[in-house]
C-alpha positions in Angstrom: 73.8 6.9 120.2 70.9 6.9 122.6 67.6 5.1 122.6 65.6 8.5 121.8 67.8 9.0 118.5 67.3 5.3 117.5 63.5 5.7 117.8 63.8 9.2 115.8 65.8 7.4 113.2 63.7 4.6 112.7 60.5 6.5 112.5 62.2 9.1 110.3 63.4 6.1 107.9 59.7 4.8 107.9 58.4 8.1 107.0 60.6 8.8 104.2 60.0 5.2 103.0 56.2 5.8 102.9 56.8 9.3 101.5 58.8 7.9 98.5 56.2 4.9 97.9 53.0 6.9 98.3 52.9 8.4 94.7 53.7 5.1 93.2 51.1 3.1 95.5 48.3 5.6 95.2 48.3 5.7 91.4 48.5 2.1 91.3 45.7 1.8 93.6 43.7 4.4 91.2 44.3 2.5 88.2 43.5 -0.8 89.6 40.1 0.5 90.8 39.3 2.1 87.4 40.3 -1.1 85.4 38.3 -3.4 87.6 35.2 -1.0 87.4 36.0 -1.1 83.4 36.1 -5.1 83.7 32.9 -5.1 86.0 31.1 -3.0 83.4 32.0 -4.8 80.0 32.4 -8.2 82.0 35.8 -8.7 80.5 38.1 -11.1 82.4 41.5 -10.7 80.8 44.5 -10.5 83.4 46.5 -8.6 80.8 43.9 -5.6 81.0 44.7 -5.4 84.8 48.5 -5.5 84.2 49.4 -3.3 81.2 47.6 -0.1 82.7 49.4 -0.3 85.9 52.9 -0.8 84.2 52.3 2.2 82.2 51.0 4.2 85.1 54.0 3.2 87.2 56.5 4.3 84.4 54.7 7.7 83.9 54.9 8.4 87.7 58.5 7.3 88.0 59.1 9.7 84.9 57.2 12.5 86.7 58.6 11.9 90.3 61.9 10.6 89.9 63.6 13.7 90.7 61.8 14.4 93.6 62.3 11.1 95.0 66.1 11.2 94.6 66.0 14.6 96.3 64.3 13.0 99.2 66.5 10.1 99.4 69.5 12.2 99.1 68.5 14.7 101.7 67.9 11.6 103.9 71.0 10.0 103.4 73.0 13.3 103.9 71.5 13.8 107.3 72.3 9.9 108.4 75.7 10.4 107.3 76.3 13.8 109.2 75.3 12.2 112.3 77.6 9.6 111.7 80.3 12.0 111.3 79.3 13.8 114.4 79.4 10.4 116.4 82.8 9.8 115.1 84.2 13.1 115.6 83.3 13.3 119.4 
């Protein structure tokens, strides 16, 4: 394994992690901003008001995107294992 492949693998790992985390992070960010605006308009300062919508949104995103996330993870894992197999075979 040369240094260029190590850099490629590190970069590909970080890109895959960002790709998997992006839907969850974006939805939680949007929900957080909406709840904060609602709290500012109504002057409500209840901590459960911020947690419950984020958890519900997180659950919905996980239900919607779980199969896609699994496909991305499996594709990445198969690529890494194929490279390990190529190293072992040669």
